C-alpha positions as CSV (number, residue, x, y, z in Angstrom):
1,M,29.8,8.1,-6.8
2,K,30.6,7.8,-10.5
3,L,32.4,4.7,-11.7
4,G,35.7,5.1,-13.5
5,D,36.6,3.1,-16.6
6,T,38.9,0.7,-14.7
7,D,36.7,0.3,-11.6
8,I,35.6,-3.4,-11.0
9,V,31.9,-4.3,-11.1
10,Y,30.5,-7.5,-9.5
11,V,27.1,-8.9,-10.5
12,F,25.4,-11.3,-8.1
13,P,22.0,-13.0,-8.4
14,S,19.8,-12.6,-5.3
15,D,18.7,-16.3,-5.1
16,H,21.9,-18.1,-4.2
17,V,23.2,-19.5,-1.0
18,I,26.9,-19.2,-0.6
19,E,29.1,-20.3,2.3
20,P,31.6,-19.9,3.9
21,V,32.3,-16.2,3.5
22,S,36.1,-16.6,3.7
23,L,36.2,-18.8,0.5
24,F,33.7,-16.5,-1.2
25,T,35.9,-13.4,-0.7
26,K,39.0,-15.3,-1.9
27,C,37.2,-16.2,-5.2
28,M,36.0,-12.7,-5.6
29,R,39.6,-11.4,-5.3
30,S,40.8,-14.0,-7.9
31,G,38.1,-12.8,-10.3
32,G,39.0,-9.2,-9.7
33,S,42.6,-9.8,-10.7
34,L,41.4,-11.1,-14.1
35,A,38.9,-8.2,-14.5
36,E,41.8,-5.8,-14.0
37,K,43.4,-7.4,-17.1
38,G,40.3,-6.6,-19.2
39,K,38.6,-10.0,-18.8
40,I,34.9,-10.5,-18.3
41,V,34.9,-13.1,-15.6
42,V,32.3,-15.8,-14.9
43,F,32.5,-18.0,-11.8
44,G,32.1,-21.7,-12.5
45,I,30.7,-24.5,-10.3
46,K,32.0,-28.1,-10.6
47,P,28.8,-30.0,-11.4
48,W,27.7,-32.9,-9.3
49,C,25.0,-34.2,-11.7
50,P,23.7,-33.4,-15.2
51,K,21.1,-30.7,-15.0
52,E,19.1,-29.3,-18.0
53,G,18.3,-26.0,-16.4
54,Y,21.9,-24.7,-16.0
55,G,24.3,-23.1,-18.5
56,Y,27.6,-25.0,-19.0
57,I,31.1,-23.6,-19.7
58,L,34.0,-25.4,-21.5
59,L,37.6,-24.2,-20.9
60,K,40.7,-23.6,-23.0
61,K,43.7,-23.1,-20.7
62,R,45.0,-21.6,-17.5
63,F,45.1,-17.8,-17.4
64,G,46.3,-16.1,-14.2
65,K,44.2,-17.3,-11.3
66,G,41.6,-18.8,-13.6
67,Y,41.0,-20.1,-17.1
68,L,40.2,-18.8,-20.6
69,V,36.7,-19.8,-21.8
70,D,36.3,-21.9,-24.9
71,R,32.5,-21.7,-25.2
72,F,29.2,-21.5,-23.4
73,V,26.4,-24.1,-23.8
74,E,23.1,-22.7,-22.5
75,K,20.6,-25.2,-20.9
76,P,21.4,-28.4,-22.8
77,T,19.3,-31.6,-22.9
78,Q,19.9,-34.3,-20.3
79,E,22.0,-36.3,-22.8
80,K,24.1,-33.3,-23.8
81,A,24.6,-32.3,-20.2
82,K,26.0,-35.8,-19.5
83,A,28.4,-35.5,-22.4
84,L,29.5,-32.0,-21.2
85,L,30.4,-33.4,-17.8
86,T,32.7,-35.9,-19.3
87,K,34.5,-33.0,-21.0
88,G,35.1,-31.3,-17.7
89,A,32.5,-28.5,-18.2
90,F,31.5,-26.2,-15.3
91,W,28.1,-24.8,-14.4
92,N,27.6,-21.1,-14.9
93,A,27.0,-19.7,-11.4
94,G,25.6,-16.5,-12.9
95,I,28.1,-14.4,-10.9
96,F,30.3,-12.1,-13.0
97,C,32.9,-9.4,-12.6
98,F,34.5,-7.0,-15.1
99,N,35.8,-3.5,-15.3
100,K,33.4,-0.9,-16.6
101,R,35.1,0.0,-19.9
102,S,35.7,-3.6,-20.9
103,F,32.0,-4.5,-20.3
104,L,30.6,-1.4,-22.0
105,D,32.7,-1.9,-25.1
106,D,31.2,-5.4,-25.5
107,V,27.7,-4.1,-24.9
108,K,28.2,-1.5,-27.6
109,A,29.6,-4.1,-30.0
110,F,27.2,-7.0,-29.4
111,V,23.9,-5.5,-28.1
112,P,23.9,-1.9,-29.5
113,E,20.1,-1.8,-29.1
114,M,20.7,-1.9,-25.4
115,F,23.8,0.3,-25.2
116,K,21.8,3.3,-26.5
117,Y,19.9,3.4,-23.3
118,Y,23.1,3.7,-21.3
119,E,23.7,7.1,-22.9
120,L,20.4,8.5,-21.7
121,K,20.0,10.8,-18.7
122,Y,18.6,9.1,-15.6
123,A,15.1,10.7,-15.8
124,E,14.7,9.8,-19.5
125,L,16.1,6.3,-18.9
126,F,13.5,5.7,-16.1
127,E,10.6,6.7,-18.4
128,R,11.9,4.4,-21.2
129,F,13.2,1.5,-19.1
130,H,10.3,-0.7,-20.1
131,N,11.4,-0.4,-23.7
132,I,14.8,-1.9,-23.2
133,P,15.0,-5.2,-25.1
134,A,15.0,-8.3,-22.9
135,N,18.4,-10.0,-23.0
136,S,20.8,-11.6,-20.5
137,I,24.5,-11.2,-20.0
138,D,24.8,-14.9,-20.9
139,Y,23.2,-14.6,-24.3
140,G,24.0,-11.0,-25.1
141,I,27.7,-10.8,-24.1
142,M,29.2,-14.1,-22.8
143,Q,28.4,-16.2,-25.9
144,E,29.9,-13.4,-28.1
145,T,32.9,-11.9,-26.2
146,K,36.5,-12.8,-26.8
147,K,37.3,-11.7,-23.2
148,A,35.6,-14.5,-21.3
149,A,37.5,-16.0,-18.4
150,L,36.4,-18.4,-15.6
151,V,37.4,-18.7,-11.9
152,K,36.5,-21.9,-10.1
153,F,34.0,-21.2,-7.4
154,E,35.1,-23.1,-4.3
155,P,32.5,-22.2,-1.6
156,R,29.3,-24.3,-1.1
157,W,26.8,-23.0,-3.6
158,T,23.2,-23.6,-4.2
159,D,21.0,-21.9,-6.8
160,L,17.6,-21.3,-5.3
161,G,16.2,-20.4,-8.8
162,S,13.5,-23.1,-8.7
163,W,11.3,-24.6,-6.0
164,D,13.1,-27.9,-6.4
165,S,16.5,-26.4,-5.7
166,F,14.9,-24.5,-2.7
167,L,13.5,-27.7,-1.3
168,Q,16.8,-29.6,-1.9
169,F,18.6,-27.1,0.2
170,Y,16.0,-26.6,3.0
171,D,14.0,-29.8,3.6
172,E,16.9,-31.9,4.7
173,G,14.9,-35.1,4.5
174,K,12.1,-33.8,6.8
175,G,9.4,-35.0,4.5
176,N,6.6,-32.4,4.2
177,L,7.6,-28.8,4.5
178,K,5.5,-25.6,4.8
179,I,6.0,-21.9,4.8
180,G,2.9,-20.2,6.2
181,S,-0.2,-22.1,7.0
182,G,-0.2,-25.7,5.7
183,E,-1.6,-29.1,6.9
184,F,-0.7,-32.6,5.5
185,I,-2.6,-35.9,6.0
186,E,-1.2,-39.1,4.5
187,S,1.0,-37.0,2.2
188,Q,4.8,-37.4,1.5
189,G,7.4,-35.1,0.2
190,C,5.0,-32.2,-0.2
191,F,5.6,-28.5,0.2
192,S,3.2,-25.6,0.6
193,Y,3.8,-21.8,0.6
194,S,1.0,-19.4,1.5
195,K,1.0,-16.0,3.1
196,N,-2.7,-15.9,4.0
197,R,-4.8,-18.9,3.2
198,L,-4.5,-22.4,4.8
199,V,-3.2,-25.0,2.3
200,C,-4.3,-28.6,3.0
201,M,-3.0,-31.7,1.2
202,V,-4.5,-35.2,1.6
203,G,-3.2,-38.4,0.1
204,L,-0.6,-36.6,-2.1
205,K,3.0,-37.3,-2.9
206,D,5.7,-34.9,-4.1
207,V,3.4,-32.0,-4.8
208,V,4.5,-28.3,-4.5
209,A,1.7,-25.8,-3.9
210,I,2.5,-22.1,-4.1
211,D,-0.4,-19.8,-3.2
212,S,-0.4,-16.1,-4.0
213,S,-3.1,-13.5,-3.9
214,D,-4.0,-13.8,-7.6
215,A,-2.8,-17.3,-8.6
216,L,-2.2,-20.9,-7.4
217,L,0.6,-23.0,-8.7
218,L,0.6,-26.8,-8.4
219,V,3.6,-28.6,-9.7
220,K,5.2,-32.1,-9.2
221,R,8.5,-32.1,-7.5
222,G,11.2,-32.5,-10.1
223,D,9.3,-30.4,-12.7
224,S,9.6,-26.9,-11.3
225,D,12.1,-25.9,-14.0
226,K,9.2,-26.2,-16.4
227,V,7.5,-23.2,-14.7
228,K,9.3,-21.1,-17.4
229,D,7.2,-22.9,-20.0
230,L,4.1,-22.1,-18.0
231,V,5.1,-18.4,-18.0
232,A,5.6,-18.5,-21.8
233,H,2.1,-20.1,-22.1
234,I,0.5,-17.4,-19.8
235,N,2.2,-14.6,-21.7
236,A,1.0,-16.0,-25.1
237,K,-2.5,-15.9,-23.8
238,G,-2.2,-12.2,-22.9
239,L,-2.6,-12.8,-19.1
240,Q,-0.8,-10.4,-16.8
241,H,-0.1,-12.7,-13.9
242,S,3.6,-13.2,-14.8
243,K,4.2,-9.5,-15.2
244,D,2.4,-7.8,-12.3
245,G,1.3,-9.3,-9.1
246,A,-1.5,-8.1,-6.9
247,T,0.9,-5.4,-5.6
248,V,2.8,-3.2,-8.0
249,Y,5.5,-0.8,-6.9
250,R,6.1,2.6,-8.5
251,P,8.6,5.5,-7.7
252,W,5.7,7.3,-5.9
253,G,4.5,4.3,-3.9
254,Y,2.4,1.2,-4.7
255,Y,-1.0,-0.1,-5.4
256,T,-2.6,-3.4,-4.4
257,I,-5.6,-4.9,-6.3
258,L,-8.0,-5.9,-3.6
259,H,-10.9,-7.1,-5.8
260,E,-11.7,-7.0,-9.5
261,S,-14.9,-8.0,-11.3
262,K,-16.8,-7.0,-14.4
263,G,-17.2,-3.2,-14.5
264,Y,-15.3,-2.4,-11.3
265,K,-12.0,-2.7,-9.5
266,V,-10.9,-1.9,-5.9
267,K,-7.4,-0.9,-5.1
268,E,-5.4,0.2,-2.0
269,I,-3.0,2.9,-3.1
270,G,-0.1,4.0,-0.9
271,I,1.8,7.2,-1.7
272,Y,5.2,7.9,-0.2
273,P,5.9,11.1,1.8
274,K,6.1,14.3,-0.4
275,K,5.4,12.2,-3.6
276,S,2.6,12.6,-6.2
277,L,1.2,10.7,-9.1
278,S,1.3,12.3,-12.5
279,L,-1.4,14.7,-13.8
280,Q,-3.6,12.4,-15.8
281,K,-7.1,11.5,-17.0
282,H,-9.0,8.3,-17.9
283,Q,-11.2,7.9,-20.9
284,Y,-13.2,4.8,-19.8
285,R,-13.4,4.9,-16.1
286,S,-14.4,7.1,-13.1
287,E,-12.8,6.7,-9.7
288,H,-13.9,7.2,-6.1
289,W,-11.1,7.9,-3.5
290,N,-11.4,7.5,0.2
291,V,-8.5,8.4,2.4
292,V,-7.9,5.7,5.0
293,E,-4.5,6.8,6.4
294,G,-2.8,10.2,6.4
295,S,-4.0,13.0,4.2
296,M,-3.9,14.0,0.5
297,N,-4.0,17.1,-1.7
298,V,-6.1,16.4,-4.7
299,F,-6.0,18.5,-7.9
300,L,-9.2,17.9,-9.7
301,G,-10.3,19.8,-12.9
302,G,-8.6,23.0,-11.8
303,R,-9.6,22.8,-8.1
304,E,-7.4,21.8,-5.2
305,I,-9.0,19.7,-2.4
306,N,-7.4,18.8,0.9
307,L,-8.6,15.4,2.1
308,L,-8.2,14.0,5.6
309,K,-8.7,10.5,6.9
310,N,-12.2,9.2,6.2
311,E,-12.9,11.9,3.6
312,S,-13.6,11.1,0.0
313,V,-13.8,12.6,-3.5
314,F,-15.3,11.5,-6.9
315,V,-13.1,11.7,-10.0
316,P,-15.2,11.6,-13.2
317,K,-13.8,10.2,-16.4
318,N,-12.0,12.6,-18.8
319,I,-11.3,15.0,-15.9
320,R,-7.6,15.9,-15.3
321,H,-6.6,14.9,-11.8
322,K,-3.5,14.5,-9.6
323,I,-2.9,13.4,-6.0
324,Y,-0.1,14.5,-3.7
325,N,1.0,13.3,-0.2
326,P,2.0,16.5,1.7
327,T,2.9,14.6,4.9
328,N,6.1,13.0,6.2
329,K,4.5,9.5,6.4
330,I,2.9,7.2,3.8
331,S,-0.7,8.0,3.1
332,K,-3.2,5.5,1.8
333,I,-6.5,5.6,-0.1
334,I,-9.0,3.0,-1.2
335,E,-9.8,3.6,-4.9
336,V,-12.9,2.2,-6.6
337,Q,-12.8,2.2,-10.3
338,I,-16.0,1.9,-12.3
339,G,-16.2,1.7,-16.1
340,G,-16.4,-0.4,-19.2
341,Y,-12.6,-0.8,-19.4
342,L,-10.3,-0.9,-16.4
343,G,-6.9,-1.7,-17.9
344,E,-3.8,0.1,-16.5
345,D,-3.1,1.6,-20.0
346,D,-6.3,3.8,-19.8
347,I,-4.1,6.7,-18.7
348,V,-3.4,10.0,-20.5
349,R,-0.5,11.7,-18.7
350,F,0.1,15.5,-18.8
351,D,3.3,15.5,-16.7
352,K,5.7,13.0,-15.0
353,Y,5.7,11.7,-11.5
């Protein structure tokens, strides 16, 4: 269904807890009434303490079922946050609503480098999506627009955007908390998250341990907002941990890095029904494919090979190849890459997915 210029769009972050639903829908209707008048509406939370990690909003005057916005203050220091509270500032809940035309006009006016991608056809947009400049509605639009309005958000609201806010909502004074396998001895106020490995803490206080397949995060409770600084540090060093996890999803399926060492890498690759990877070749690596689930059609240097479960094929470097799942279920292979360079950018594509 194609949106009309006056249709209302709502934007919701996925990491919020909101209740009850009745108050939530009431606020959404109030916001919609302002969006119908051409306003770009943000929903504001009455602060209960000064927080550095939130955006703040100062108001002008009443307007319909809400208020006109004076200005936005993004993530102030602790002292500035205290001063903003004395002026009656609201937290930015990160929830917005607007009509299509009003929003697109502002995108075109204030972030034209992003608007040009809106005009692309879907297939071209998908291919170039990674080129879209990183910007948020808060910085790109809300701090520039003359259409900003605010509706007070009345329901109970918690932003689970950091591990501290997550624990504040869920631990309820229980002391230590774990998701997955965790054990605590003579430890207080600790939290562990692990899908696979057992996390043990001995003699620790207020420690958060987040275990994933390719990284371990240890942070003191109260400091989890500083994880963004850690991400910036990781990116500056050229590490990929903040960009791609061990499992990466694509339109055709996914791949999971099972093991990586100097000169070789092992992956599980899952290909969705009736989907294929692009026709491609690699300059620096060869690949061995072994089908472990389903079946595959492999196009290799002009040949077509049908592989069943427990059958394999060798893909030399600099040979064009393509793999297709002809079945109605997901098919999986184990891929072993061998070469002097194993980066994901060692791909020359000759067609699209």
